[in-house]
Structures are given as structure tokens and as C-alpha cells.
N, C-alpha and C positions, 0 to 999 in steps of 0.2 A: 505497499500500500504500500503503502502504501507502501508497498510496495514496499512499502515501508511496513508497516503498520503498526497500529496501535500496539499489538503484541502479536509476535510471529510464532509463538510456539506452535501454533496450528500449522504452520507450514514448515517448520523445521523440527523434527523429532528429537534433534540432538541438543536442542537449546535448554540450557539450565534456567528455566524461567518459572513463574507462578503458572503458566498456562500450559496444560498438558497437550500433547499431539493427538489429533483424531485418528480413529482407526483408519486403515487404508481403504475400507470399503466406502468410505465417504467421498472417494474421488470424484470430484466435479467433471473430470474429463470423462470418466466411464459413463456417468449418468447423462451428461450434455443436457442440463435442464434449461428451461425456458424461464426467462426473468421479466417480471413487471415491477413497476416501481411508481409511486407517487408520494411526495411529502415524506412523512415518517413511517410509510408502510411500504413493504415489499412482498412479492410472492416469488417463490422458487418452485415450479411446477415441472413434472415430467413432460414428455413430448406429447403425451395424450391429453394433457390439461389436468391430470390427477395429482394428488399428494400423497406420499407414503412416507411420513416422518418417523417410521419405525426403523429397527435394525441399523441404526446410525445415520440414517439419511437425514441431510440437511433440509430437505424439502419442507415448504410450509408456507403458510400465510403470517407474516410478521408485522408487528407494529411496535415501535419504541423498545426494541430489543427483547420482545416476547413473542413466542410463537403461539398464535391464537387459534390457528387451525392446522393440526399436524396430519389429518387424514381426510381425504376427499376422493372416492372411489365410485365411478359410474359403471354400471353393468346394463348391458342390453340383452333383454330376454334371457336373463340369468346368466350370462357369459361375458367376460371382459372383451369388449369390442375390439375389432382390428384396427389398428392405426393405419390409415392411408397416407397421413402427412399432417405437418404442423408448421406454422410459420409466424414469426413476428411481423408486424407491419413495419414499413420502412421507417415510421418515425418512433418505433418501440412501444407504442401505446396499446396495442391489441395483439393479443394471442389468439389465433383461429386454429382449431384442430379438425380434422375430417376423420370420421370412423365408419365402420360398417360392421354388420353382423357377422358372426361367425357361422359356420356350417354345422353347429353343434345340435340344431334343432331341425325340424322338417323343412324349414325355409332354407333354400340354398344361400351360400355366402355372397355377400355383395348386393342384396336386394333392398337393404334399409341404410340410409345414409343419415348420420349424426353429425351435425356441425356444432361445435362449440366455440363461442366468441367471447373473450373476457378481457377485462382490464381493471386497473385499480384507480380510485379517486377517492380523495377525502377520507381516508381511514375505511374504505370499503371495497371489496372485491365484487364486481358486477358480472354476471355471466348470462348469456343467452343460449339456450338449446333449441336446435331446429331439427326435427326428426321427419324424414321423408321416405315414403314407400315407393320404391322403383320397381316393385313386382307387378304382375299383371292381375293380382288377385287382392282382396281386402286382407289386412294382417292386423291381428291383435299384437299390441307391442307393450312390453313392461320395461321401464327404466327404473333401475334402482340407484340412489344416490346415498351412499354411506359417508358419514362424517365423524370427526372427533377432534377434540382439542386437548393437548397436554399441557398448555400454558407454560411450556419449558423456557427458562431464560435462555438467551442467545449463548451465553457461555456454557450452559448446560448441553445445548446442541452441539456445541464445538468439542465437548468431551470431558468437562469439568463435572466431578461428582459434588453432590451437596449431602450434608448429614441430615438435613430435615427439608421439607417442603410444606407449602400450605395446604388448604383444604379445597377439594373439588365438591361443587355443589350439584344437587339433582338438576336435570334439565327442566327448562321451563316451556311448556308446550301450548300453542294455540293451533287452530285448524290450518293456518298457512306459515307458521314460523316455529323455530326451536331456538332457545337461548341457553348456552352453555357458559358456566361462570366458575371462577377460582378466586379465592381469597388468599393472597400470599402472606408470608411472614412479615412483609412490610405493611400489612393491614389494608392493602389496596384490593380491591375487587375488580377483577378484569372480566369482560364479558365478550363473547362472540354470538352475534344474533344473526341466524340464518332465516331469510324471508323468501317465501316462494310465491309465484304468480303465473297461472293461477294455483289454487291450492292443490296439493297432490291428493291422491286417493287415499293414501296411507302416510302416517306421519308418526315417528317415534323419537326416542331420546337420541339416536344416533343413525337414523335412517328416514328417508322420504321415498315414497314409491308413487310413479305415475303409470296409469293404466290407460292405454289409448287404442281406439280403433281407427286404422288409416285405411282409406279407399285407395285404389291404384292412382299413384301420382301425387296423392295428398300430402301436404305438410303441415305439421302442427308445431307451435313454438311455446315454450315456457321459460321462465326466468328465475334466476336465484341471486340474491343480493346478500353478501357476508359483511356485516359492520362489525368493527373491532374497536375496544378501547375501554377505559374505565367507566365512561358514560356512554351510553347508546341513545343518541338522540332519536325522536321520533321521525320517521321518514315515510315517504310515498311508497305505494305498492312497488314490487321488485321490478315490474315492467317498466313503469314510469320511472323509477330511479335510474334504470339502465339508460333510457334514451336521453334524460336530463344530463347524467353524468358524462355520457359520450359526446354530448354538444359541448359542455364545458371543457372537456378534455382537448377536443380539437381547437377550441378557442385558445387555449393556453399554448398549444403547439404553434398556432399561426402567429402569435405574439412573440414567441421566442425566435421563431425564424425571422421575423420581420425586424427584430432588435439587432441581430448579428449579420457580419459580412458572410458571404458565400464564395464558393470556389467551384469553378468548372475548368476541367482540363481536358487534353486530348486522349486520355486514357480512361476508357469506361470503367474498368476494374478498379482503378485508383479513385474514380468519382464515387463509386459504390462504397469502397472503404472509407472515404471521406463523409460520405452521408451516413454511414452507420456510426462513425465516431462523432458526428454532431448530435445525431439522435441518442447516443449513449450519454453524452454529456448533458443534454437537455433532460433525460429521464433522470440522471443523477442530482440535477439541481433542485433544491429545496428552498421554498420561499420563507425568508426570514424577515423580522421586522425592518432590517437595514438593507434588504436586497437579496438577490439569489445567491445561495451558497451550495456548492458542489459537495455532496456526501462522497466518501472516498470510494467505496465499492461494494458489490452485492456478491456473496451474502454476508461476509463476516464484518464489513466496515461500512454499513449503510448508516452512518452517523456522522456528526461533525468531527473532523481531524483538522488540526491546525496545519501541520506540514503540508499535507497532502492537498488542502484547499489552497494554501498559499501557492504551491507549485502549479497546480491546475489553473488557478487564476492567472498567474505569470504567464503560462504558456497560451491562455485564450485570450489575452489582454488585446492583441492587435485586432481581433475580430469581435469581442464583445467585452469592453472594459466595465460593463455594469457587473460583471462577475466579481472582478476586483474590488469594486466599492462595497459590494455585499459581504465579501469575505472580510475586509478591512473593518467594516462597522460591527461585525459579528464578534470578531476577535477582540476588538477593543472593548465590547461590552463584557466580554467574559475573561478580560486580563486579570490576572492574580493582583490583589492589592495587600496581601498579608503573606506571611509564612505559614505553611502548613505541611509539615514533613510527611504526613500520611498520604499525600498525593503530589509530592514534589513541587508544591507551590512556593514561589517567592515573589516578592514585590515586583511588577514590571513584566513578569514572565508571560508568555503567550501560551495558550491552550495546546495540548496535544490531543486530547480526546474526551468525548462527552457521551456518557451513557445514561439511560433512564429506565433500565430493566430491575427487576426485583433484587437481583444480586448486588448491583451497583448501589441501589438505594440503602441496602443493608450493609454496605461496605465489605461484602464477601469478595468483591474485586475492587480496586482502587480507582476505577475509571469513570465514577459519576462525573467529576471534573479533575481530569488528571493532566499534569503540567510536565510529564517526563519526556519531554524532547528538548534537546539543546539548542537545535536550530529553527524552531518556530519563531523564536523572538527576533533574531536578525532578519529572517525571512520576511516577517511583518514590515520592519522598516524598509527593506528592498523593494517590497510590493508597492507600499506608499510612494516611494520615489519613482517607480515605473509608471504607477497610475498617473502621477503628476506629469510625467514626460509625454504619456499617450494623450492626456486630455487637457493639460493646463489648468486643472480644477483646483485652484488655490483655496477656494472655500472649503472644500472637503479637507484640505491639509489642515487649516486652521482649527477645524473642528476635532481633528484626529491628533493635533500636536500634542496635547498633554499624554496620550497613550504612546506616542513616538518618543518623547522624552523619558517616559517611565521604562520603555523597552531599553532605550539606550542607558538608562541608569542600571538596569539589571546586567546588561553587557559588561559594564565597567566595573561593577561591585560584585554582585553574587555570582555572576558568570565566570568571573576570573577568581577562581578559589584560592591561588596562591600568589596572585599579584604579580605574575611574571609576564603579563601583556597578552596572554593567550587565554581563550575561553575553554573551559573544562567541564565535564559532567561527571557526576558519581551519584547514583540513586540514594535517596534518603529513607525509602521504605522497602522492607524486604519483599513486598508484593509488587515493587514497580519493575520496570524494564531495566536489565543489566546494562544494556547498550542504548544510548538515546539519540543517536544520529538516525539517518533513514535506514541504515542497514542495522536494525536493532535486534537482529538474532544474538543469542548468547555467545555464539562462537564466531562472530564476524569481525572483531578486532583483536589482532594477534601479531606475534613477532615472526620473523623469518622462520624460525625452527618450529612454529606451530603453537608455541606457548601463548595462552590467552593474556592479553594485556591487563594489568592491574591499574585501577584509577587512582586519582581522577585522570581522565582521558582527555586530551586535545586532538580532536580530528582535524584531518587536513581540510575538509570541505567547511567546517565551521569556522575556521580562520577565515577563509575566503568570503563567507557570508558576511561575517563581521566587518571585513574590510569594506565590501559592497554596501553595508548598512550605513557605515560612517560617511561614505561617499554620498549615498541617497540623502541622508539627513542633511548634508552640507547644501545639495541642491534645493532641498525643501526649504531649509532655513533662508537661503538667499532669495528664494521666490516670495517668502514672507518680509523681506527687507531685514533680516536678523543677520547681518553680514558678520559680526564678530562670531557668532555661534558657527556660521557657515565655515569660516577660516579655521576655527578650532576643529571641527569635525574633520575637515579635510587633512589638517595636520596629523590627526590621530591615524586617519587611513594610511597616509604616506609612511609613518613610523612603523605601522603594523606590517606594511609591505616588505620593509626592509628586514624586520625580525622574522617574518614568515619565510622569505627566501633563505636567510641563513640557517634556520633550524629545521626546514622541511625539504629542501632540495637535496636529491641524492644524485650525484653526477655518475655513479657506478651503475645504478638503476635506470637512469634516464627518465626519472619521474620524481614527482614529490612522495614523500613516505606517507603511508596511511594515517599514522597518528604519532603523538608522542604519549608515553604512559606516565604513570604517577611519578616515576623517578627520572622523567624527562628523556627516556631512551626511545629512539625512534623504531616504529614498526616498519622494517624495511621490507615491504612486500608491494607488488605491483597490483594496483586496483583501479577501478574505474572512478574512484573517489577523486584521484588527482584531476581528472578531467573538469571537476567543478571549479578548480582553481582558474581555468580559461573562462568558464561560464560567468563567474563573479568578477573577474578582471584583475585579480591580485597577481596572477602570474607576470613576471617580468617579460617583456617581448622576446628577449633572447632566449628564453626557456621554451618557448612555444613550438618550434619546429622539432626540437628533440622530444618533448613531450607527446606531441601528437603522433610522432613515429613510433613512440612506444605503445600508445593506445591502439594505433591502427595496424601493429604487427600480428603474425598469425596467433602469438600467444594470447593476445587479449581480443582480437577482432574474430568472431566466429564465422563471419560471412553474412550473418543475420544481423549482428550488432556487437557492440563492445561488451565483453563479459564483466560481471562485477570483480572477478579475480582472475588473474592470468594463469594459464596453463603452466604447470611446473611449481607453482607455489604451494607452501605445505599443506594447506587445508582445501586445494583445489578440488571440486566436485561438481561437474556440470549439472548434477540433478539437485543440488543444495539450493536454499533460498537465497543466500546472499553471497556464496563462495564459488562462483562460476556461472551462475545463471546469466540471463540477458533480460534487463528491464527497459521497456520502451521509454519510459519517462526519463530514465538515467541518460539514455542515448540522446534524447531530444535536448536535454540540459548540456551535454557535452557538445552537441552540434552546434548549438548556439554560442558556445564558447569557441568552437573552430571558426564561425564566421566572424566573431568578434575581433579575432587576430588575423583575419584576411585568408582563411583556409576554407572557402566556400565549397571547393572541390570535395574535401574530405567530408564536409557536412552532407554533400549530395550522396555520397557513397554509404552514409549511415541511412539515409532516407531510402535509397535503393534496397539496402538490405532488409530493413523493416517492412517495406512494402512487399517484397518478395515473400517474406513470412506471412504477412496478412493474406496473400493471395491463396495460400494453402489452408487458412483457418476458416472455420465455420463463421459465416455472416461477415467474413473479411474484417473480423473484429480483433484488434490486438489484445491480448490479456494482460493481466498484471505483471507476468513474467513467463518465460519458457525456459527450457533447459539450454545450457551453454554448449552442446555438442556442435562439431564443426558442420557448416553448411555442405550438403552432398547434392549432386545432380539428381533431379527426378523425385526428390522428396521435400517434405516440408519441416519445420522446425520440431523438435521433440516437445509435447506439452509438458508443463509442470503439473502435478495431479490435482492441486487444490487451488490453483490460481484463480483469483476472482475475475470475472468477466460479466458485465462490464465493470471497468475500473477507471476512475475519473481521469488520473494523471496519464494512463495509458491511452485512454480515448483522444485526449488532446494532443498526444504525441506526434502523430502525422501532420497535422495542422501546424504545429510549432516548428516542426522539421522543414516543411515547405517555406514557412516564412524565414527561417534562417538561410535557406539556400537563396531566396529571393534578395536577401539583405533589407528586409522590410523594416521601415521605421517611420515615425511621425513626428512632425513639428507643428504643434498646435498654434504655437505663437505666430507662426507664418502661414497657417492654413495649407500645410504641404504634407504630402506623403512622399516617402523617399525610398528608392531601391538603390542599394550601394553594392556594386560588383555582383548583380545577380547571376546566378548559373541555374540550369536546369538539370535534373537527373536524366540519365540516358533514356529512361522510358518515357519521358514527356517532351512533346514538341511544343505545347503552348499551355498557357494558364491565363484563365479570366477571373479576376476578383472583383466581386460586385458588392456595392453598398459598403465601401470603405468609407468610414466617418471621421471627420475631423470637426469638432464642434457641432453646429447644425448642418453642415454641408456634407455632401455624399459625393462619392467618386467610384466609377467603373473603369477598371484598368486591365488591359491585356498584354501579356508578355509572351514572346515567341522566340524560338530558335532562329537565328540568321546565321547560317554557316556555324562557325564555332562561337559565335557571340549570342547575346540575348538582347532582343530589341523591345521597346515599350511604346504603346499607344494608349491614349486617353480615349475611352470608348463612349463614356457619358459623364457629365458634370452636372451637379445640381447645388447650386450655391457657391460661395467664395472658397474655391479649394483648388489646389493644383499638385501636380506629380512631377517628380524629377528623378533621373537616372544618373548616377556616377559610376565611373568604372576605375 
């Protein structure tokens, strides 16, 4: 998650952490579930639209970290129907499943067609069932719908055992509804209300039955609405609820599409991958008081994460800056204002993860509001500066300035535990994360001999982010006419750059070391982390070519992307979570660094590799990560068994990569869009960017290959806006 993620024991069985590894039978790759989400609710369904949350399966209908429906099973004439096919709509809002009858009865197989269409809206899953008789004789049809709710906390679903649970209540029945309820140890009562329209012929505590007679060619339709939460509001009948919610869903999608820039290219499969990426991001966006906020990923991270949202917003900034403002507003609101060792909180620190399930409320896990990420705080300041660069919104900066100053205060004081000028981390609660950078597996920070590093640990990328945070703070202060502060912040950045180069550059390895341990001994291993020094701009220009060569050699670049850990290092394992796998978001950040230092062609190679991977993947969707085995002709990347998909920062990775290749930038004070040394990857001949916004003006731009160069043309201009290209 977050690729990171809030806690990664799930993905890494060797991690010595509070979170247990799930059984191998929960592999998401084997189950290939269908995912729907809206707001704080998501569903993980099998390909027929059913749920089987038993036997270690993660399937279910979830809301605020609780599984409100763990079983949903449909039978047709007493048998499990045959799956003909299922598909998510292009915008990810609707799942449609086509099924038919078996030949287990006197009726020949394939005479009845059952179509299920479902989506999630405002804490409810709405479903339409349409049954049609394609035989030449009347048919009596029975449809059984079995259901159940275990009200398991998400961390239970992930594999954590609990010494005690709350109480399940008897089902409450009416002729057209069933309500399942559970009171947890947190004293909250959670409800799952299933409403049917029309009323079924039979209804019980865990089953509803429809009995229908269908003439040849006749179709009949019925609806199911499943509302979840601690309070179930009165709602219209299930059929009316379905149509009303579907209308509202489509309105929201139209609004999201109209707000953002769009891309068209000469490669139709790449277009499809970009459409899916955009749809994934839109699905993961959750409306908060301060604006849209991208939840990290499904199923395990469908909640607010700090680092993931900050990086996602950064990479989406060029096409939808409203996401960045929503993230900044939410993280300012939840910024720590006091010390609390139980959740790693310190004044000025930015959130890592927020949970609202029973176990979090009871503090059985520390993630109700958890601050155990060392890099969210400088990334917050970085994003604020990038948002100002993109929009020129000084008003927002003035409002956020107290929170930016608090974040800088944390960097300077609590973050620098030993006063050496570097920011370190060491968890303060035994339940917290051992490692608190984006590679937060327990075995991800180590020395050349494989020995785990002891804290406090100063990560290479953390120092890079702190440098960029001081630089961003300087730009923000100058925009607000606080020139003394601006000069001071820039001086701190310059001093850090010199200290960083002296302590982290390793001439023999040709890269920056991974970290300094608690004794200030370098972790001399080749990792992708060093590429973030390019992303943040702390790397001295004379280091860039050598570092990029190290990152792009065969030990690090698999052909699909840069590995988290180079082949030959002590803990290298291409099937591990952080020690040899490939993460799309990591590659997108590194590619931005390549372009920053004038190596756009290398950025294009990363885009080519990740797109080649996407071509082989279902829905052309990049997952959280995949295994780091070398690319071979004729095959795709090896999936990581429990990688989240969709994942927010994986979704935006191809859009970010393309922007890096094009050298895309904005100058709002001049009303200008800039393309600096643009290159196109080999698989693209042309790109059209529509609805690029600067202030209230909009621009459509086309870029195309002209022999070995890239040419640009303004296709349409709406308002006072211009485009320029530099080579």
C-alpha cells in the first residue's frame, strides 16, 4: 500500500509484527474477486456475484472495517447456476453476472438466463435479478437466496484471532425484509438489513425463496437492497432504491470525469489501461468534508492512509488538483496535537492510518488513529508546495500554514531523535509497526550481511522528503511574503543536502545506502529507495547518471520495472513483499526523478515495462505489486498472491509516468502549461491531453512523434491559457 501499507504482515509471513499472515488459501489471485466500492463501504464478490466469507475467504460486504455480510449464495432450481460470464462496467460502478441453469433437472442446461446487476451506494448494496425463460415451454422456477453475517472485524478477516466477541441477535423478519444484528464488545450494535421487492414467497432468518412461473420468452425481475451500519435509515422499497441510487451513482461519475483532465493515445490497449486506472481512482475516492480523499486499496486498506493518499494525490495533481486539496484538508484536520505513545502520536505528526472497526475502538489494534509512519509528515509539506505550484492557490496555503509549521516543527524536533540533522524512526508501542517508511515489513531494512537494522533508523528516502519539504516550505512562505522564513527554510534544505551526500552516498555501490542504523552504520544494500532521492531532488546532479545506471541495470530492473531490492542482495526474494518485488507507484516516483534530472528516455523505459505488464493483467489493471522475476518473452509478470487491486497509488502510476515522460508542468501565475524535453515511449505515436486546467481556463493539447522528436499542437483553448514546449 500501500504498498506500503498500514501493516503488511498480511503480505509478508516473515514479518515480526503484531499482524499475523493469512493462510495461503486467501490468495486474491486464485479467487480473482470482483470489487465494488462507494464511500466507506466495499464489496468483494466472487465472479458469480456471490459471497463466501467462510474457510478463510476475504469475500464479503464491508463497512467501516466490519464485514456486514459474509454469505450470499443464489441457487436456481436447487442447484448452483452455471456462470456464463461477469464483468465490471468501464467506470467500476456496476457488476453484471450472467448465469444459466444446470442440467441437473429435467430442463436442459442453458434454458434459463439469470442476470444479476449490482452496485454499492451510500452504505447499501443494491441488486437487480432478471430471470428469463428461453425454452419453448412454460417453466416453474425456484430461486433460493441464502445469506448470513458474521460481523467480523477486518483484522479478524485478515487472520487475527480474538479472545472474545460480542453477541449475535435473532433475525428480525417482515414479509419483505430480514435484519441481522450484532452488538460488539464496544457496545455498538451493527445491523444488516436485507429488503426484497416484490416480497419473496418464503422468507426466513437466513434465506429467501422466490417461486415463479415463466411463459416461453418471459422475463421477471426482482430486487434486493442490503443496507449496513449502526443505524439503518428508513428507505424506499428495494426496486425504487435501486433506480434512485443508480441515478445518483451515474451523476457522481459524470461529475468526477468532468473535473479531471483526460488522455487519448494512439494505442487502444493503453487507452483501456488508462480508463481502468481512472475508474479505479474514482472508485477509491471518498468524499470528506474538505474534498475527495483516496482510500488506499481494496480489500485490506479501504480507509484513510496518510502516506498513500499523499503520494496518490501528488501523482494525480496534474490532472485533478482537487484531490490534493482534499487530502491536505483531511490530514490537517487529523494532525496530531499531543504525544501519545500508544499510537505513535507526536505534535505536528501526520496520520498514517485511521480505522473505525470494533477492534480499533477497543484498542485491540492501535490503528484507530495511528501515526506510525515517518514520512507522511514531510510528504504533507511537499504536497502543499506542489499544490501551490500547480494552482497558485495562496488562500489555501494561508489556511493550511499553521499545520505546515507544526509539521516542520515535528521534523526539526521529535523527528530528529538524536539531533544529528537526520530524521529517524523507532516505534513507541509494541503493537506498532517495526519499520515506518513505505517499506514497512519487519525485514525490509537490513545490512549487507542480512542482519536487521536496529533503530532509531534514518531512511534514505526520508531525508530526501525532508529536503523537499524545506524547499516546499520556502516556496510557500515566499508566496505569502514571509521572506525571512523562506530564506531560513532554503538554508536548512541546502545544509541537509550536503550532510546527506556525505553520509548516504556509496561510491562502491554506485547508489545511496538504504539507511543509517541506530549506531549511524550504513545499510549498504542496493534498493529502489535510493531512486526517491532523485524524485525529491536531494541528489546532487553529479550523482544522477551513476545512480540511474545502478537502478536500470539487470540486477534492479526486471524488464517490468525496478525491483525493491537488487538481485544478489542478502534478503533478495522476488516473491517477497518488499525485498525484490516490483511496485508500480515506486517506479512512477523514480521515473519522476529520472525526468527531473533530464533522463526522460529512462522514464519512458519504466512506462514501457509497466504497460507491458498491464497488457497481461486482468482488466489491464496494475495491482499493488507483483513478483520481481525477470521478464520473459511470451508471458506476463508473476502475480503477488494477496496484492490489493485496485490500489490507489498503483492506479495513478501510469498517468504519472506518462506526465513524467512528457515533462508536463504548470505555471499558474503565467496561465501556462509547459512540456519540457518530452519523449514518447516506443509504443506510442501520439497523445492528446484534454481539459488541462489552469485557474479557470482549459486547454486541449496534442503531442506526436515527428521522426525522432516530439511535436506539440494546441487543439483547443478556453480562456486565457497557453502552452509551450522546451527541448
